[in-house]
C-alpha positions as CSV (number, residue, x, y, z in Angstrom):
1,M,-7.7,-59.7,76.7
2,D,-4.0,-60.4,77.2
3,K,-4.1,-59.7,81.0
4,V,-6.9,-60.2,83.5
5,E,-6.9,-58.2,86.7
6,I,-8.0,-60.1,89.8
7,V,-8.5,-57.7,92.8
8,F,-9.4,-59.2,96.1
9,W,-9.6,-58.7,99.9
10,S,-9.0,-61.7,102.2
11,Q,-8.9,-62.0,105.9
12,S,-8.3,-65.7,106.4
13,G,-6.8,-66.6,103.1
14,N,-10.0,-68.3,101.7
15,T,-10.8,-65.5,99.2
16,E,-7.1,-65.3,98.2
17,A,-7.2,-69.0,97.4
18,M,-10.2,-68.3,95.3
19,A,-8.4,-65.6,93.4
20,E,-5.6,-68.0,92.7
21,A,-8.1,-70.5,91.2
22,V,-9.4,-67.7,88.9
23,A,-5.9,-67.0,87.9
24,D,-5.3,-70.7,87.1
25,G,-8.2,-70.5,84.6
26,V,-6.9,-67.3,83.0
27,K,-3.4,-68.9,82.6
28,A,-4.9,-72.2,81.2
29,A,-6.5,-70.0,78.5
30,G,-3.1,-68.7,77.6
31,K,-3.4,-65.2,79.2
32,E,-1.7,-63.4,82.0
33,A,-3.3,-63.1,85.4
34,D,-2.5,-60.2,87.7
35,I,-3.6,-61.0,91.2
36,V,-3.5,-58.0,93.5
37,S,-4.7,-57.2,97.0
38,V,-7.2,-54.4,97.0
39,D,-4.9,-52.2,99.1
40,A,-2.4,-52.3,96.2
41,A,-4.9,-52.2,93.4
42,N,-5.0,-49.5,90.7
43,A,-8.6,-48.6,89.9
44,S,-7.6,-46.9,86.7
45,A,-6.1,-50.2,85.4
46,L,-9.7,-51.6,85.4
47,T,-11.2,-48.7,83.4
48,S,-9.6,-49.8,80.2
49,A,-10.2,-53.5,80.7
50,K,-13.1,-55.3,79.0
51,G,-13.5,-57.4,82.2
52,F,-11.9,-58.2,85.5
53,A,-12.5,-60.1,88.7
54,L,-13.3,-58.8,92.2
55,G,-13.2,-61.0,95.3
56,C,-14.4,-60.3,98.8
57,P,-15.7,-62.4,101.7
58,A,-18.9,-61.7,103.5
59,M,-18.2,-59.5,106.5
60,G,-20.3,-58.3,109.4
61,N,-24.0,-58.5,108.5
62,E,-23.3,-59.9,105.1
63,V,-21.6,-56.8,103.5
64,L,-18.3,-56.2,101.7
65,E,-15.3,-55.5,103.8
66,E,-15.8,-51.8,104.7
67,T,-12.4,-50.1,105.1
68,E,-10.7,-51.2,101.8
69,M,-13.0,-53.2,99.5
70,E,-16.2,-51.2,99.8
71,P,-14.4,-47.8,99.0
72,F,-12.6,-49.5,96.1
73,V,-15.9,-50.9,94.6
74,A,-17.5,-47.5,95.1
75,S,-14.6,-45.8,93.3
76,I,-15.1,-48.0,90.1
77,E,-18.9,-48.4,90.2
78,G,-19.5,-45.5,87.8
79,Q,-17.1,-47.0,85.3
80,V,-18.3,-50.6,85.0
81,N,-21.0,-50.0,82.4
82,G,-20.4,-52.5,79.5
83,K,-17.8,-54.5,81.3
84,T,-17.8,-58.2,82.3
85,I,-17.0,-58.7,85.9
86,L,-16.5,-61.9,87.9
87,L,-17.5,-61.5,91.5
88,F,-16.4,-64.2,94.0
89,G,-15.9,-64.7,97.7
90,S,-16.2,-66.9,100.8
91,Y,-18.4,-66.8,103.8
92,G,-18.6,-68.4,107.2
93,W,-22.3,-67.8,108.0
94,G,-25.4,-66.5,106.4
95,D,-26.8,-67.5,103.0
96,G,-24.9,-65.4,100.4
97,Q,-26.9,-62.2,100.7
98,W,-23.8,-60.1,100.4
99,M,-23.1,-61.6,97.0
100,R,-26.7,-61.1,95.8
101,D,-26.5,-57.5,96.8
102,W,-23.1,-57.1,95.1
103,V,-24.3,-58.7,91.9
104,E,-27.4,-56.4,91.9
105,R,-25.3,-53.4,92.5
106,M,-22.9,-54.1,89.7
107,T,-25.7,-55.1,87.3
108,N,-27.5,-51.9,88.1
109,A,-24.3,-50.0,87.2
110,G,-24.3,-51.6,83.8
111,A,-21.9,-54.5,84.2
112,K,-22.5,-58.1,83.0
113,V,-21.7,-60.2,86.1
114,I,-20.5,-63.7,86.0
115,G,-19.9,-65.8,89.0
116,G,-22.1,-64.4,91.8
117,E,-23.7,-67.2,93.8
118,D,-21.9,-69.8,91.6
119,A,-18.6,-68.3,92.8
120,I,-19.1,-68.4,96.6
121,C,-18.2,-71.0,99.1
122,M,-18.4,-71.6,102.8
123,N,-15.0,-71.2,104.4
124,D,-12.2,-72.6,102.2
125,P,-12.8,-73.4,98.5
126,D,-13.0,-77.1,97.7
127,D,-12.0,-78.7,94.4
128,D,-15.4,-78.2,92.8
129,T,-15.4,-74.5,93.7
130,K,-11.8,-74.1,92.4
131,S,-12.8,-75.8,89.2
132,R,-15.8,-73.4,88.7
133,L,-13.6,-70.4,89.5
134,A,-11.0,-71.6,86.9
135,D,-13.8,-71.9,84.3
136,F,-14.9,-68.3,85.1
137,G,-11.2,-67.2,84.7
138,K,-11.2,-68.8,81.3
139,Q,-14.3,-66.8,80.4
140,L,-12.6,-63.6,81.4
141,A,-9.5,-64.5,79.4
142,D,-11.7,-65.1,76.3
143,L,-13.2,-61.6,76.3
């Protein structure tokens, strides 16, 4: 892939910082990274991609953000079969259940999911988390 789409929703900036770490990996692999907030994302741009990244923190009772990210994910869910998707996000409480649910949802829709619980962090991402995210970005770039 020449360009990797990284769509995210962030309230405090933690998930945005994670998106930037994914982009660093994509760029290190010699490809272009397109980081876009979900409110400006184009779902049709993802339908032709072999893979892409989605980031969202845990909200409420460990769910995806409900006004923008959840509707976006629902709109692409029927078109992820055969795609490789990186899922990532931060949390401030809980144990990562929102990510386990999201991975299961996308896997059941036919996607190969990378990241998941290996791409989450409590609060802001530390250097180890950023390094893992960059590695996942390289994997997407190599599709």
